[in-house]
N, C-alpha and C positions, 0 to 999 in steps of 0.2 A: 443803048439800053443797059442799065446796070445789071450786074449779075450777082448771084448769091456769093457772099464772102466765103472763101475756103475756111473750113473749120480746122482748128488745131487738134492734133491727136491728144486725147485726154491722158493725163498722167494716172497710172493705175493707183488705186487706193493703197495706203500703207497698211501693212498687216501687223504693225507693232502691237505687242501685248499692252493692254491699257493700264495695267499696274505698272509696267515699265515707264509709260508716259508720266505717271504720277511721280515716280522716283527721280526721273531725269530732269524734267523741266518744271513740274508743278503746274503745268498748263493743261487745258483740254478737259477730257472727261473726268479725270481724277485729280484735279487740283484740290488742295486741302479744304478750301471753303465749300466748294460744291460737294466734295465727298462727305463732309460732316452733315451738310444739309440733307443730302439724299439718304444717308444712313439713318438720320433721325426721322426722316419722312417715312421710313419703314417701321414706324412705332408699333404697329400691331404685333410684329414678330418679337420685338424687344419686350413688350408687355407680356406676351405669351411665355417667353423664356423666363421672364422675371417671376411670373406666377408659378411656373414649374419649379424654379429654384426655391421659392418660398415653401411650396408644397413639399418638396424634398426635405427641406430643413425641418418642417413640422413632423414629417415621418421619422426622421432621424431622432428628433427629441422624444417622440412617442416610444420608439423602439429601444432607445438606449437605456441601459440600467443605471440607476443613480449611483454615484460614487461619493464617498465621504472621506475626508482627509483629517487625520488627527496627528498632531505634532507635539513631541516632548523635546525639551532643550536641556542639554547637559553642559556643565562648565568643567573644563579641564584645568585642574589646579597645578601649581608649580610642583616640581619633584620634591619629595620629602628627603631630608638630610639627617644623618645620625649624629651622635655626639662628637664624632671625629671628622665631621664635614664631608662624609661620603654619602652618595645617593643610595637609597634602598634598592635592593635587588628587584629587577623588573620594572623600575620607574623609567619614564620617558623625559627627554628634554623638551618640554612643551613650547619652548621658545623657537624650536625648529619646526618649520612647516611640514617636514617629512614625518615628524612624530605625530602631528595632528592627523595627517593622511593615514598613518598606520592605525591610529585609533579608529578613524572612520571606516577603514577597510575591515578591521576586526569586528565591527558591529554588524557587518553584512555577510560574514562568512557562512558557508553551508553548515558548519559545525554549530555556530551560534543559533541558526534557524532550526536545526534539529533538536537542540536543547530546549528551545521554546516549544517546538511541536510535541515534545515528550511530556510537557507539563500537563498534569491532569486537568487543572482548571481551564487551560486553554482549549483542550480537546472537547471539553463539555460546553463550550460556548455555543449558543444557538445561532444559526445562520452563519456558521464559520465558513462554509463553502459557498461562494457566491453563485447565484442562479444565472447570471449573464444576461444578454439582451432578450427582450420579449420575443417569443416566436411569432412568425407571420400568421395571420388569420387562417384558420382551417389547416394549418400545418404544424400545430404545436404537439408536443409529446405529453400525454396525460400523466405519465409517471416522472416527469421532469423534476418536480419538487422533491419527490422521494429519493431519487438517485442523487441529487445534489446534497441532500441532508446527511448522507453517509460520510463520515470522516475517513479519509484515506490513511494508509500507513505513514509513520513519522517521516520517512525519507521523502515520500511524495509530497506530503504537506509542507515539509521544509522548503522544497523548491517553489511551491506556491507562495509561501511567506516571503521568500527571497525576492519574488517578483513584485510583491505588494509594498515592500519597504524601500525607502530612499534616504540616504544620509548625506548631509551637506555641511561643510565647514563655513561658518560666516567669515567673510573676508576681514582680515586685520583684527580678529578677535580669537578668544579661546573658547568660543561657544560652538556647539555642534547640534544641529537640528536632526531629529530622527522622525521621519514622517511615514505613516502607513495609510494607504489608500484601499478602501474596502467598501462593499455595498452596504454594510451595516455599520452605523456610527459607533455602536458600543464595541463591536469587534475591533475596529480601528483603534479605539482608545486603549483597550486592554493589551493589544499587541504592541503598541508604541511604548507603553509603560513597562511591559515585560522585557523589552530589549534592554532597557537601562538596568532592570533588576538582574537579568542574566549576566550582563557585562560586569556589574559589581561583584556578583557571586563568583565568577570565574577569576577575576583579578584578586579577590580576597583569598580564595583557595590557593592561588599560585604563590601569594606572599606568605601564607601560613606554612607552606612547605619548607621555607628557608628560615623561619623564625627561630627554630632551635639552634641552628648554626650561629645565628647572630647572638643568641643569648650566651652560648659558650664562649664566644669571642669576647663579649663584654665582661664575663667573669674573669677571664685571664687578664684583661686590661685593668680590672679593679685591683687585682693583686699587685701588678707591677706599679701602678700609681701609688698604692698605699706604701710600698717599700721605699720608693723614691721620696715620698713625703716624710716618712720617719727619719731617713738619713738627713734630709735637709733640716729638720727640726733639731736633731742632735747636734749638728754643727753649729746651728744658730745658738743653742744653749751654751756651748763652750765659749762663745764670744761675750757672754753677759758680764763677767768680771773685768776683762780688759776694757770694755766700753765704759764701765763705771769709773775705773781709774783714769781713763782718758778724759772724762768729764772733770774729775778732780784736778788733773794736771792743767786743764784749760783754765780753771778758776785760779790756781796758784800763779800761772803765767800772767793773768790779767792783774792780779793783786800786786805782784812784784813790779810790773810795768807802771802801775799807778803810783806806787811809793817812790819809785826812782825819780819821779818828777819833783818831789819835795825834799828828799834826803839824799845825802851822799852815800857812797858805797860803804863807808866805815861807820855809819850811824847804826846804833844798836837795832833800831826798828828795821832798817834795811837789811842788816845781817840776818835777822830772824826770818825775814821774808825769803831771802835767798836759800836759807837752810831748808825751809819748807818746800821750795820749788825743787831742790835737788832730791829731797826725800820722795816727792811725788813722781819724779822721773824714774827713780830707781824702782819704785813699786810697779810702775807701768811697764818698765823694761822686763822685770821678772815675770809679770803676768803674760806679756806678749810672747815671751820665749816658751812659757808652758803651753799656750794656745797653739803656737806654731808646731810644737812637738807632739800635740795631741793626735793619736792615730786616726781619729775620725776625719781629720782634714790635713794630715801631714803631707799627703801627696800634692796638695795644692801649694803648700808653703815650702816645699823642699828646695826649689830653685832660689827663693828669696832668702831662706835660712843659710844657704851656702854662700850667697853673695854678700849679705849684710853681717854675718857672724853673730856675735852676742849683743849687738846694738849698743856698743860702748860709747859711741859719739851721739851728740844731740841730733845731728843731721840724719843719721841712719834710723834713730829712734822716730823722728818725725815722719820719715818716708814710710816705715812699716805702720806707723800710727794711722796715716791717711789710707793705706791699702786695707787695713782692717775695717775702717768705716765703710769703704766702698764695697768690700766683700760682704759685710753684714747687710747692706742695702739689697744686694743681688739675691742673697739667701731669703730675705723676707719676701721679695717679689716672687721668687720661685715657689715658696711655700704657699703663697696666696693663689698662684695659678694651679698648683697641684690640688689644693683644696677644692677649687671651682671645678676642675676636671673630674675629680672624684665624685662630687655631688651630681654632675651631669650623667656620668656613667651609671650611678645608682638609680637615677630617674629613668633612664633608658631600659635598664634591667627590669624595673618595676612594670614598665609598659609592656615589654615582651612577655613577662610572666603572666600578666593579665590576659594576653592573647589579643589578636587583631580584631578591630571592630569595623563598622561601616565606613569610618573615616579613613581607613587605610587605602581605599581606592583613590586613584588620581582623578576620578571624575565624580561630580556631584550633580544631582538633579537641580537644574536651575528653575524649570517650570514643568509641572506634571501635565501629561496629555489630558485634554478634555474631550468630551463627546464630539466626534468629528463633524466638521461643517461640510456641506455639500459643495463639491467642486465640479461635478459633471452630472448630467450634460449641461454645458454652459449655453443656456438658451439664447442669450443675447448674441453671443459669438457665433453660434450656429445659424441663427436667423440672419445676422449680418453677412456671414459667408454665403448663405443661400441667396440673399438679395444681390450681393456683389457678383457671385458666380452666375446667377441667372441673367443679370444685366450684362455681364461680360460675354456670356454665350449669345445673348440676344444681339449685342453689338457685332460679335463675330459672324453670326448668321446673316445679319443685315449687310455686313461688309462682303461676305461671299455672294449674297444675292446681287449686290452692286457690281461685283466683278463679272458676274455672268449676265448682267443686264445688257441687252443688245440694243436698247432704244436710245434715242437722242433727247437730251434735256436742255441743252443750251447751245449757242453758236460755237462755243469753244469745243464742244464735243465733235462737231463736224470738221472744224479746221484742224483739230489735232490728228484726225485720221486721214483726211483727204487733202490734196493740194489744190483745192478750189476755195475761193473766198466765199464767205457768207455775205451776200449783198444787202440783206435786210433780215431783221427778226421781227415777225408780226406777232405781237403779244395778244393775250386773251383780252376780250372786251366785255366786261361785266354788264354794261348797259345793254349791249346788243343781245347778250344771252338772255337777260330778263325779259326784254321786249319779245324775243322770239318765243320764249316759253309760254307767254300769255296769248299769243295769237297764232301759233303755228298750226294747232289743230283746226281752228276755225278757217284759216286760209286754205288748208289742204282740202277741206270739205267743199269750200266755195269754188276752188279751182276745178274740182272734179265735176261740179254741177253747172257752173256758169262759164268756165274758161278763164282767161286771164283777167286780172283785176284792173290792169292798166297802170297800177302803182308799183314802183320798184320795191324790191324786198329791202328789209332792214340791213341786209348784208352789203348793199351798195352804199358804202360809207359816205361818199361825196354827195349823195342825194338824201342823206338822213340827217335832219337838223338836230336830232337828239345826241348825235355822236360828238364827243369832245374833239377839239382841234388837235390835241396831242396824238390821237389815234390816226388822224389823217396824215400827220407828219411822218408816220412809219412808211406810208406809200410814197410820200414825197422823197424820203431818203432812198427808197428803192428806185424811184424815177431818176434821181441824181446818179445813183450807182450805174444804172443802165446807160445814162448819157455819157458817163465817163469811160465807157468801154471802147470808144473810138469815135471818129468823125460821124456826125449825124447822117450825112448822105450815104454813108456806107453801112450804117446799122439801123435801118428803118424797121425791119421785120424782127419782132421779138416773140419767140415761142415759149409758152408756159406749160409745163407738163409735170408729171409726178410718177412715182414708181407704181403705186396702186391707187384704187379709188379711195375717196374720203379724206384726202390730204389737203384739200382746199385750193386746188389749182385754179378752178373757175373763180373763186372768191379773189384770189391774188390777181388773176388776169384782168378781171372786170375792174377792180379798183386801181390797178396800174394804168389801164387805158383811161380811166376817169382822171387820174392824176396828170397824164399827158395832156388830156383835153382841157383840164382846168388851167394849164399853163398857156393855153391859146394855140396849141398845136392841133392841126387837123388830124384826128386820130380815128382809126378803124379798128373795131374789135370783131374778130372772126371766131365763130364757134365751129372749129374743125373736128369736134368730137361727133362724128356722124352716127355713132351707135347709141350713145346716151347723152345727148346734149343737155346743158344746164343753163346756158347764158340767158335764154329767153325767160326762164323762171325768175332769175335774179332781177331782170329789168321789167318784169310784169307783162311780158308778151306771151303769145302762144307760138308754138313751134312752127305751125304751118299757116299762120295768118298771112304770110307773104312768101313769095318764092325765095329759096335759099340756096345754099351750096349744092345740095343734092340736085335741084333742078338745073343749076348752072353746069354741073359736071356731066349731066345726061343730055345737055343741049336743049332743055325745055325752057330756058330763060336766058336773057342777056345779063351781062355784068351789072348794068345799071339797075336791073330789076331786083337785085338781092339786097340793096342798101336800104336800111331803115334808120330813120332819125331817132335820136334819144332826147326826148323833151326834158328829162330830168338833169342831163349833163350836157352843157353846150360844147360844141366842137367835137362831139363824139358820134360816130356812125356805127351801126351794128350790121353785121352780116351773119344771120343765123343759119342753122343747119338745114332748115327746110323740112320737107316731108320725110318720113322714115324711109330708109333705103333698104331694099331686100338683101343686098350684099355690099356693104360699104367698102370692103377691102378692094373690090374691083374698080371702084371709082377713083381711088387714090393712085394715080399714075404720075410718076415723077416729072415727066416732060410737061404734062398738062398743068400740074401744080406750080412748076417753076415759071411757066408762062403767065399763070395767074398772078403770082407774086410780082413778076416784072411789071405787069400792067398796073397793079395796085400801087406800086412805088411811085408811079407817075402822078397819082391823084391824092396821095396822103403823105403826111410828114412822119407819122408813126403808125405802125400796124402791129397789133397785139393778137397773137393766135393762141386760142385755148384748144388743146389737143387731148386725145384720149390718153389714159395712163399707159406707160411703156411696157410693163411686165405682162398684163393680161392679154393685150392685143398688139399686133405689129404695126398699126396705122401710123403712130407717131414716129416710128423708125424710118418711114419713107419721107416724112416731112422734115425731120431734124436736119439733114444735110443741106436743105434748101433755104434755111432761115439765116438771118445775120446774128441774132442773139438767142441763146437757149438758156432758159432759167428752169432749174429743177426745184420743185417745191417739196419740202420734207416736213412731215407732221411731227412735232414734238410729242413725246410720250407714246407714239404709235409706230412710226416707221423704224424698222430695225436696220442694223448695220448691214446685214446680209442683203436686204432689199436694195439699199443704196449701192452697195458694191455690185449687185447684179445689174442695176440700171446703168451704172458707169461702164460696166463691161459690154453691155449691149450697145451703148453709144460709141464706145471705142471701136467696136467692130463696124459700126456705121460711119466711122470717121467724123463724128459730130459730138465732141465733148462739150459740156456746158460751160458757159462763161462764169457762172456762179450758182450759188444755192440760196434759196429763200426758206428760212425756218419759220413755219407757220404754227400758231398755237403755243408759242413760247410764253411761259409764265415764270418770271424771275423770282417772285415771292414764294411760290410753292412749287417745288420741282416735281412733286408727286401728287396724285389724287385730284388734279384739276379737270374739269369738264370743259373742253374748248369747243364752244358752239357759237357760230356767227349768225345764226338766224336763217340760214338757207339749208335746205334739206340735204340728206346724205346723197352721196354720188349714187345714182341709179334709182332714187326715189322708190324704195321698197323692193327693188329687184337687183340682182347682181349681174355681172357680166356673163356668168354662166347661164342665166335665164335667156339672155339674148342669143347665145350660141347653142342653147338647147342641151346643156350637159346635165340638166336635172337639178342643179343646185338652186336652192331658194333662200339661202342664208344671206343676211345683210352683211355688208362690210362695214365695220364700225368706223365712225368718223374720226 
């Protein structure tokens, strides 16, 4: 007689943090694809946070005081230069970026702001002191406007103005933007323009303080240049006679040279020409000696006079002759330069005597400030921030809810936490759900009045012609997975159980038995849930229409009396629970059940046992060590990790770990919000396990 196969000790569930699973392997409950799907499936939270974000944005827009920005632009000119090529006192080298930064900083000093705050026309501006954000409803100050309308002292107002103004230098230009932000556009415009006016005023006053020194300096320079000019003119005048004689000598030399080509030296004409040439040379020599001895320029010619003597030779005369021409050219150039310098100094003196005007400042207004344009609140930006912030918070909340989600949604969730394979994933069947919704109420009433209908429920897929073949294939896959667990003669008895009611163990057990029978194997389906059996309802039978397990265990029936044929599925035999037992726990004795399984192995090729849930009652814990295969049904979107861990702990203590897990109600297309119903009633049919044991509970366990 074959004996029950020894069960392996189950491997305890892994207690890894599920966020760690996501980071390490990308598989299981938190792989990226599933994570995104499940986060988006929590769209109500995302929409709620999104609405809160938008509402907050509108509240901020409503409460924020409007702000207007007015900007004036100034151009920093090149440094002014005086007649002698010197920079005016107080000027900047604007080609240096540090100079532009100095001007920028000078525009925002507290002294500058105090000067503006002291201006009477500025202090008289209406709405000069901003009111600030709107008060909250029922919390406003009735005197708020009156208090804000009072202008504070200049020192305090200067600090406020310093906070309102900003100055920026445009990159790679000599343009500086002065911007003022204020609640009133007119105030912003007036303050921006006043900054330019005050800066010009301060710079002009600073330059005016040194204008007298510059004027005195120019007067002294005028006298010096005038003296030098007069001396140069006197020297040039003493050169007029020698220069005229030099021109006459040049004419005589040309005439004598021309006549020498036609006449001999003794020819009267030639003699006359030579006499004239000698006379011109003598006259020039005497004139040059007088000019060289002239006191106005004697110092220049002293060395030449000593070297050349009285110019008695033609060569010495010609050398001094050339030097005089060169000296005269230099004097004429010097006189011209001195005249130009003298005119320039006179023009500068005239400018200083007239006093500095607005052009004396190194800055000029490039564009005046206009009435400020509104820059705050930036409604579109605040709304975008509210939408993005609300959406981000919603996603974050959905992610946190996902992290604390303890339910299973896919086969990977189970395999990532436990070292047990998922033998099959039974998906949702829409056709079955629709059929059940239309007839479930009518069937329930008919059962209560007439008893069994004799027709199998829609949940028995292999007897339902409306079910597509691909749904039947799920149980064929489960059948194959069970067959691959080991040799057929050693693994005939397969127990199907779950952690709690409503997970679909009866549905799985019945259709797995039908799948074995469809393959031609002689199959027995046993309803070993003696407390709240359900197999008879799925096959359209009544519980006590024939002797069942209860009668067999109390010795009121023989083994052959409990078998019922199933007309809807060939090769399938049913062994129902029978009449209600007053105390089912006392009937489940290990030796008796082991002997029953040994006997059934002789008559059937496959035996599928539907048992009670493990956590509510201890019945299945007595049967688990006696079967060959144990399948644990886990309901997607319902069973929690704690439940499965508790079941595996119980089975470990009973030395009966499962061969695998069957995920029921799995819906790959929508991980959340699906209603998984297969057309058969909830476990307990309107009563809970507490009702059976008398604890007073009357709540239904959700499917």
